[in-house]
N, C-alpha and C positions, 0 to 999 in steps of 0.2 A: 504494446503501446509505444516501446523504444524503437520497435522496426518501423511505425508509421511515422514517428516524429522524425527518423533517419529520411524517410521519403520526401516528408514535408520539408524538411530543410533542404534536401536536394531539389526540389522544385522551387524553392525561393531562391536558390543561388544559381540555377539554371544548368545544373550538372548532376550526376548521381554521385553520391558520397562513396567511397572505396571502404571497404571494411577495414582497411590497414589505417584509415585516417581517425579510427574510433579508439576509445580507450578500452583495454581488455574485456571489461566486465560489460560494456554496451555492445561491444562485437560479439560476445557469448550470446548476450539477450537477443541480438538481431537474428543471430545463426538459429537459436531455439525456437524464435517466433516463425519462422521460414518454415518450419516441420509441422506447424499447427494449422488444421484445416479451419474453414470458417465454421463448420458445423461442430467440432470439437471446440473452439472458442466460444460459440455461443451456450453450448451445454455448460462449460465452465462458468460463464456469466449467469446462467439460470441458477446452478448451484450456489453461487455467491451470493445472489439476490435472495434465494430462500433463506439461506442462513442469516443474512441481514434482517428479514422480515421476522423469524423467529428471535433474534436478539432484542428487535424493536417490540415484538409482542411480551416478550419477558419484562422490560422497562415499563410496559404499560401500568403496572401497579406500584412504581415507584417514581419518586420525584427526583431524587439522586443518587448517585453511587458514591459511595466514599472509599477510598482507597489510602494506604499509608503512602506518604512520601518520601520519608526518610526511613533508613535502616536502623532506627533506633527507638526505644519505646517513649510513649508521651510522657512529658514530666507530670507530676502529681496535681491534681486539681487544686487550686489556690496558691500554687507556688509558681515563681516565675524561673525560667531556667538560670537567670542572672543571681538568685539567691542562694 
């Protein structure tokens, strides 16, 4: 995705973007993407979509997934944290 965005911006500004103009992480991601074939990309996309379908199927029997949002136990029912 990053590699395509860099190409797209190059098209927008009318010149190719040199890798030295990118931040180090983006430069690394572009270099990694250049070594991935279209078939390998599509295979990875298929695996990702299959996983997502599995997650969606698991959620089919549930309305909501509740997760803790703070690393502390909840306060006792009937008592507010201020008391």
